[in-house]
Phi, psi and omega in degrees: 000136184283350178206158178247132180236153176225130179248121180249096182293328181292328178256002179054053182221141173244129179243131180234132175241126181281145179238344176216174174294124185278139173272171175298327177293321177297316180296320176299320179296322177295315179298325180291343177298336180262042178263168177061226184285000178258012185294338178260006177294148172289148179236124176246118178249116184250114181261010186301322187262351181272170177286168175297125182284159178259045178290141177242163175304325179295319178294319179299314179298320178299315180296316178299317179299319179294315179298315180299317179300315181295317180297317180292325182280318190248351179103177185302152178245164175288173182292152178238125176243131179246125177265118185223086183286337181272141184305316182297315180292319179300316179298316178293324176297319177295322176298315178300313179303312182296314181294324175297315179301316179295334179274004180089020179243090191273358187249048172242131179221150176244141185227156178280335181218161186290326181300312179297320180297315180293322177297317179297317180297328179297328186253350181279124177295140182282088182228354179220240197353000000 
C-alpha cells in the first residue's frame, strides 16, 4: 500500500503517512477517505517517511481542481495539514495551499514538522477542504 492511514472517529481526524511516491490515484484515494460522515474530519498528511514525490505543478493543479469540485458538490471539508520536511515537498505543498486558498478553500496549511501541524489542527475550526 502506498500510504498508511488511521481514522480516529473520537477526535474526528484522519492521518495519512506516505510510504512511496504517490500517484494521482493514490491521492484520490486519500481524498476519498473523507467521504460521507467524515467529510469534516481533519486530515493530516505526513510525507516525512516517504521518498521525495515527483509532483509537478500540473499534478498540483489537478488535485486542487478535484478538491474544489468535491467541496462545491458535497460541502465544506475539515482542515488539511501537510507535513513536508524536505524543501521540494514543502514548495509544492505551499503551491497547493495557495491554489486552494485562491479557490476559496482557506484551511489548508503546510508545515515542516508534525508537531506544528498537529498543533494547528487542534485549533483550526473544521470548515473547509
